[in-house]
C-alpha positions as CSV (number, residue, x, y, z in Angstrom):
1,M,0.0,0.0,0.0
2,C,3.0,2.3,0.3
3,A,3.5,3.2,-3.3
4,L,7.1,4.0,-4.3
5,C,8.0,4.6,-0.6
6,I,11.7,4.0,-1.2
7,A,11.9,5.9,-4.4
8,V,12.8,9.1,-2.4
9,T,16.1,8.8,-0.7
10,S,16.5,12.2,0.7
11,P,16.1,12.1,4.5
12,V,13.4,13.9,6.5
13,P,14.8,16.8,8.6
14,V,16.1,15.7,12.0
15,A,16.8,18.8,13.8
16,P,13.9,20.3,15.9
17,E,14.6,23.8,14.5
18,A,14.4,22.5,10.9
19,A,10.6,22.3,11.1
20,A,9.1,25.7,11.7
21,F,5.6,24.5,12.7
22,V,2.7,26.8,13.3
23,R,-0.5,26.1,15.1
24,A,-2.7,23.7,13.3
25,P,-5.6,25.2,11.4
26,H,-8.9,25.1,13.2
27,R,-10.4,22.8,10.5
28,L,-7.8,20.1,11.1
29,V,-8.4,20.3,14.9
30,R,-12.2,20.2,14.4
31,I,-12.1,17.2,11.9
32,S,-9.6,15.3,14.0
33,S,-11.9,15.7,17.0
34,E,-14.8,14.6,14.9
35,V,-13.0,11.5,13.6
36,V,-11.9,10.5,17.1
37,R,-15.4,11.1,18.5
38,L,-17.2,9.3,15.7
39,T,-14.8,6.4,15.9
40,Q,-15.7,5.9,19.5
41,E,-19.4,6.4,18.8
42,A,-19.2,3.9,15.9
43,G,-17.4,1.5,18.2
44,R,-20.0,1.8,20.9
45,A,-22.8,1.4,18.3
46,R,-21.0,-1.8,17.0
47,Q,-20.7,-3.2,20.5
48,R,-24.4,-2.5,21.2
49,Y,-25.4,-4.1,18.0
50,E,-23.2,-7.2,18.6
51,R,-24.6,-7.5,22.1
52,G,-28.2,-7.2,20.8
53,A,-27.6,-9.6,18.0
54,R,-26.0,-12.1,20.4
55,A,-28.9,-11.8,22.8
56,A,-31.4,-12.3,20.0
57,K,-29.5,-15.4,18.8
58,E,-29.4,-16.9,22.3
59,Q,-33.1,-16.2,22.8
60,K,-33.9,-17.8,19.5
61,K,-32.0,-20.9,20.6
62,R,-33.9,-20.9,23.9
63,A,-37.2,-20.6,22.0
64,E,-36.3,-23.4,19.6
65,H,-35.3,-25.6,22.6
66,V,-38.6,-25.0,24.4
67,T,-40.4,-25.8,21.1
68,Q,-38.5,-29.0,20.8
69,L,-39.4,-29.9,24.4
70,L,-43.0,-29.1,23.8
71,R,-43.1,-31.4,20.8
72,G,-41.6,-34.2,22.8
73,Q,-44.0,-33.6,25.7
74,R,-47.0,-33.6,23.3
75,F,-45.9,-36.8,21.8
76,V,-45.7,-38.5,25.2
77,S,-49.1,-37.0,26.1
78,A,-50.6,-38.4,22.9
79,V,-49.2,-41.9,23.6
80,L,-50.6,-41.9,27.1
81,H,-54.0,-40.8,25.8
82,Q,-53.9,-43.6,23.3
83,D,-53.0,-46.0,26.0
84,A,-55.9,-44.7,28.2
85,G,-58.3,-45.1,25.2
86,A,-57.1,-48.7,24.6
87,V,-57.8,-49.6,28.3
88,A,-61.2,-48.0,28.1
89,R,-62.1,-49.9,24.9
90,A,-60.9,-53.2,26.4
91,Q,-63.0,-52.7,29.5
92,Y,-66.0,-51.9,27.3
93,R,-65.6,-55.0,25.2
94,T,-65.0,-57.4,28.1
95,G,-67.5,-55.8,30.5
96,G,-64.9,-55.5,33.3
97,I,-62.0,-57.4,34.6
98,T,-61.3,-60.9,33.2
99,V,-59.4,-63.6,35.1
100,A,-58.7,-67.2,34.4
101,V,-61.0,-69.9,35.8
102,D,-60.1,-73.4,37.1
103,D,-61.2,-76.7,35.5
104,E,-64.5,-76.6,37.5
105,G,-65.3,-73.1,36.2
106,D,-64.7,-71.3,39.5
107,V,-62.9,-68.0,39.8
108,D,-60.0,-67.7,42.2
109,P,-61.1,-64.7,44.5
110,F,-57.5,-63.9,45.3
111,A,-56.5,-63.8,41.7
112,L,-59.5,-61.6,41.0
113,L,-58.5,-59.2,43.8
114,E,-54.9,-59.2,42.6
115,R,-56.1,-58.5,39.0
116,Q,-58.5,-55.8,40.2
117,S,-55.7,-54.1,42.2
118,F,-53.4,-54.2,39.2
119,E,-55.9,-52.7,36.9
120,T,-56.9,-50.0,39.4
121,G,-53.3,-49.1,40.0
122,R,-52.6,-49.0,36.2
123,R,-55.5,-46.7,35.6
124,E,-54.4,-44.5,38.5
125,R,-50.9,-44.3,37.3
126,L,-52.0,-43.6,33.8
127,A,-54.4,-40.9,35.0
128,W,-51.5,-39.3,37.0
129,M,-49.1,-39.5,34.1
130,M,-51.7,-38.0,31.8
131,A,-52.4,-35.1,34.2
132,A,-48.6,-34.5,34.7
133,T,-47.8,-34.5,31.0
134,D,-50.8,-32.3,30.1
135,S,-49.8,-29.8,32.8
136,K,-46.2,-29.8,31.6
137,S,-47.4,-29.4,28.0
138,Q,-49.4,-26.4,29.0
139,A,-46.5,-24.9,30.9
140,L,-44.2,-25.5,27.9
141,A,-46.7,-24.0,25.5
142,S,-46.9,-20.8,27.7
143,D,-43.1,-20.8,27.9
144,E,-42.9,-21.1,24.2
145,K,-45.1,-18.1,23.6
146,T,-43.0,-16.1,26.1
147,T,-39.7,-17.1,24.6
148,V,-40.8,-16.5,21.0
149,R,-42.2,-13.1,21.9
150,A,-38.9,-12.2,23.6
151,W,-36.9,-13.5,20.7
152,H,-38.9,-11.4,18.2
153,A,-38.6,-8.3,20.4
154,L,-34.8,-8.8,20.7
155,D,-34.6,-9.4,16.9
156,E,-36.4,-6.1,16.3
157,D,-34.0,-4.3,18.8
158,A,-31.0,-5.8,17.0
159,E,-32.3,-4.6,13.7
160,Q,-32.7,-1.1,15.1
161,L,-29.2,-1.3,16.5
162,R,-28.0,-2.4,13.1
163,T,-29.6,0.7,11.6
164,E,-27.9,2.9,14.2
165,K,-24.6,1.2,13.6
166,R,-24.9,1.7,9.9
167,A,-25.7,5.4,10.4
168,A,-22.7,5.8,12.7
169,D,-20.4,4.1,10.2
170,E,-21.6,6.4,7.5
171,R,-21.0,9.5,9.5
172,L,-17.5,8.2,10.4
173,A,-16.8,7.4,6.7
174,E,-17.7,11.0,5.8
175,A,-15.5,12.4,8.6
176,R,-12.6,10.2,7.5
177,D,-12.9,11.5,3.9
178,E,-12.9,15.1,5.2
179,L,-9.8,14.3,7.4
180,N,-8.0,12.9,4.3
181,A,-8.9,16.0,2.4
182,A,-7.6,18.3,5.1
183,A,-4.4,16.3,5.4
184,G,-3.9,16.5,1.6
185,A,-4.4,20.2,1.7
186,A,-1.9,20.5,4.5
187,V,0.7,18.6,2.6
188,E,0.0,20.6,-0.6
189,S,0.5,23.8,1.3
190,G,3.6,22.5,3.1
191,K,2.2,23.4,6.5
192,C,1.7,20.2,8.4
193,A,1.3,21.8,11.8
194,P,0.8,19.4,14.7
195,V,-2.6,19.3,16.4
196,D,-2.7,19.8,20.1
197,L,-3.9,16.6,21.6
198,A,-5.6,18.4,24.4
199,E,-7.9,20.1,21.9
200,V,-9.0,16.8,20.3
201,D,-12.3,15.8,22.0
202,G,-12.3,12.2,23.0
203,A,-8.5,11.8,22.9
204,P,-6.5,11.0,26.0
205,G,-5.3,14.1,27.7
206,A,-8.2,16.2,26.2
207,Q,-9.7,18.8,28.5
208,G,-11.2,17.1,31.6
209,D,-9.5,13.8,30.9
210,E,-7.2,13.4,33.9
211,A,-6.8,9.7,33.4
212,G,-5.2,10.3,29.9
213,R,-3.1,13.2,30.8
214,D,0.0,11.4,29.5
215,G,-1.6,10.9,26.1
216,R,-2.6,7.3,26.7
217,T,-5.8,5.4,27.4
218,P,-6.0,2.5,29.8
219,A,-5.9,0.2,26.7
220,D,-2.8,1.9,25.5
221,R,-1.1,1.3,28.9
222,E,-2.2,-2.3,29.0
223,A,-0.7,-3.0,25.6
224,V,2.8,-1.9,26.7
225,S,5.0,-5.0,27.3
226,E,7.0,-5.6,30.4
227,S,10.1,-4.4,28.6
228,G,8.4,-1.1,27.8
229,W,7.4,-1.5,24.1
230,T,4.1,-1.6,22.3
231,R,2.4,-1.8,18.9
232,P,2.1,1.4,16.8
233,V,-1.7,0.6,16.4
234,L,-3.9,-1.6,18.4
235,D,-6.4,-2.9,15.8
236,Y,-4.9,-3.6,12.3
237,E,-4.2,-6.0,9.5
238,L,-0.7,-6.6,8.5
239,T,-0.1,-6.0,4.8
240,A,3.2,-5.3,3.0
241,G,6.1,-6.6,5.0
242,F,9.8,-5.6,5.2
243,G,11.9,-6.4,2.2
244,G,8.9,-7.2,-0.1
245,H,9.1,-6.5,-3.8
246,G,6.4,-5.3,-6.1
247,S,5.3,-2.6,-8.5
248,H,4.7,-0.2,-5.6
249,W,8.4,0.0,-4.6
250,A,11.6,0.8,-6.4
251,G,13.3,-1.8,-4.3
252,G,12.7,-3.8,-1.2
253,H,10.0,-2.5,1.1
254,S,11.6,-0.6,4.0
255,G,9.0,-1.2,6.7
256,Q,5.9,-2.9,7.8
257,D,2.5,-1.7,6.7
258,F,-0.5,-1.8,9.0
259,A,-3.9,-1.5,7.2
260,V,-6.1,0.7,9.4
261,P,-8.8,3.2,8.6
262,A,-7.9,6.8,8.3
263,G,-8.1,8.5,11.6
264,T,-6.8,5.5,13.6
265,P,-4.7,6.6,16.6
266,V,-1.0,6.0,16.0
267,R,1.1,5.4,19.1
268,A,4.8,5.7,19.9
269,V,6.2,2.2,20.2
270,G,8.5,3.2,23.1
271,D,9.7,6.0,25.2
272,G,11.7,8.6,23.3
273,T,11.8,12.0,21.7
274,V,10.5,13.2,18.4
275,V,13.5,14.2,16.3
276,A,12.0,14.7,12.8
277,A,8.7,15.4,11.1
278,G,7.9,15.3,7.4
279,C,5.3,17.1,5.4
280,G,5.3,15.7,1.9
281,G,7.3,13.4,-0.4
282,A,6.8,9.7,-0.5
283,F,6.0,9.4,3.2
284,G,3.6,12.3,3.4
285,I,3.0,13.5,6.9
286,S,5.5,11.5,8.9
287,M,7.4,11.4,12.2
288,V,10.7,9.9,13.5
289,I,11.3,9.2,17.2
290,R,14.6,8.5,18.8
291,H,14.2,6.0,21.6
292,D,16.1,6.0,24.8
293,D,18.2,2.9,23.7
294,G,19.4,4.6,20.5
295,W,17.0,3.0,18.0
296,Y,14.7,5.1,15.8
297,S,11.1,4.5,14.7
298,Q,9.3,6.1,11.8
299,Y,5.6,6.6,11.2
300,A,4.4,7.6,7.7
301,H,1.3,8.5,5.7
302,L,-0.3,10.2,8.8
303,A,-3.4,12.4,8.4
304,A,-2.7,14.6,11.5
305,P,0.4,14.7,13.7
306,F,0.1,15.3,17.5
307,A,3.8,16.0,18.2
308,E,6.6,18.0,16.8
309,P,10.4,17.7,17.0
310,G,11.6,18.0,20.6
311,H,8.4,16.5,22.1
312,R,9.0,13.8,24.7
313,V,6.8,10.7,24.3
314,H,5.9,7.6,26.2
315,A,5.2,4.1,25.0
316,G,1.6,4.0,23.8
317,E,1.2,7.7,23.7
318,W,-0.9,9.0,20.7
319,I,1.4,10.8,18.3
320,G,-1.0,11.2,15.4
321,L,-3.8,9.8,13.3
322,S,-3.3,7.5,10.4
323,G,-4.1,8.6,6.9
324,T,-3.0,8.1,3.3
325,T,-0.8,11.1,2.6
326,G,2.3,10.8,0.4
327,N,2.7,7.9,-2.1
328,S,0.0,5.7,-0.7
329,T,-2.7,3.5,-2.4
330,G,-5.0,3.5,0.6
331,P,-5.3,4.3,4.3
332,H,-2.5,2.6,6.3
333,L,0.5,3.2,8.6
334,H,3.9,2.6,7.2
335,F,6.2,1.8,10.2
336,E,9.9,1.5,10.3
337,I,12.7,0.7,12.8
338,R,16.0,2.3,12.0
339,T,19.5,2.4,13.3
340,T,19.6,6.2,12.4
341,P,17.0,8.8,11.7
342,E,17.8,8.6,8.0
343,F,16.0,6.7,5.3
344,G,18.0,3.6,4.3
345,S,18.9,2.4,7.8
346,A,15.8,0.3,8.4
347,V,15.8,-3.2,9.9
348,E,13.1,-5.8,10.0
349,P,10.5,-4.3,12.4
350,V,8.3,-7.3,13.3
351,E,11.2,-9.4,14.6
352,W,12.6,-6.3,16.3
353,L,9.3,-5.8,18.2
354,R,9.0,-9.5,18.9
355,N,12.4,-9.5,20.6
356,R,11.0,-6.8,22.9
357,G,7.9,-8.8,23.9
358,V,5.6,-7.3,21.3
359,H,3.9,-9.8,19.0
360,L,1.9,-8.6,16.0
């Protein structure tokens, strides 16, 4: 996705004074806030829909289970009623209880009593079983109506939540398009001023957000490994890898691409200081961080930067929003690990992160 990223060999500026940034235009601040806010809103709408759809699915399973039990109970009830009918018909044909007689034609009274007791007990057991099964059938029938009604109601709720999710996704897509347009205009003008994270509604460290005053959310902090490193984005799909060859590159691909929607928060992978920021060329809006152990990380194709050279960052801190500026075929983050701040010193970043406890 990083078209011709390595075709440009001139390095980005590395000295803080080399980038004379001004305050970001209000439009970029506003649209960055809108994208962050709508991303969170769309995420909540998706979660509500998924919970609703899951609840409807579970209720449907319960309703189907009750229906299956009811069918079984009705079958048992029908068999018992058939048995009771057979007994009644037999009694009608024989006129009562029949027992064997001896050679002289006499009836054994004890055998008669035993037979009468058996038949009476059978009828009583049959009557009790019929009453029990009929009662259970009625209860299951009532339960079936309740569970089916609940399932249909949850299904309707899920459909409403689906509609709300779709509307939130559409608003977010429009905001992302506007963000890309604003980022493109900034690159064209050569004024890629950083956005103050405190002015971005919904971002960590925004006004009133004491918990995120260091530019990190709780999820950002949790993602940091014990060794102090993290992923540059939390939700992503890995696409073009390091060293790959193709029509998009003049030589081997110099980093790892993370496919993410425009406006996705990009995080510093470790503690360090921003030493360079780009505003055009193959990498578009980009940033280079020098980490405390001497390594450098680069983040390219951003839509909005949140830091400028000289800014101190922590692992997991938001340093910008992803985009598709520069030579890019679609929204993604191009990420590099370098031995120097200059282009051409990159190493394989996935293994580098893995060696520090970060698995992609």
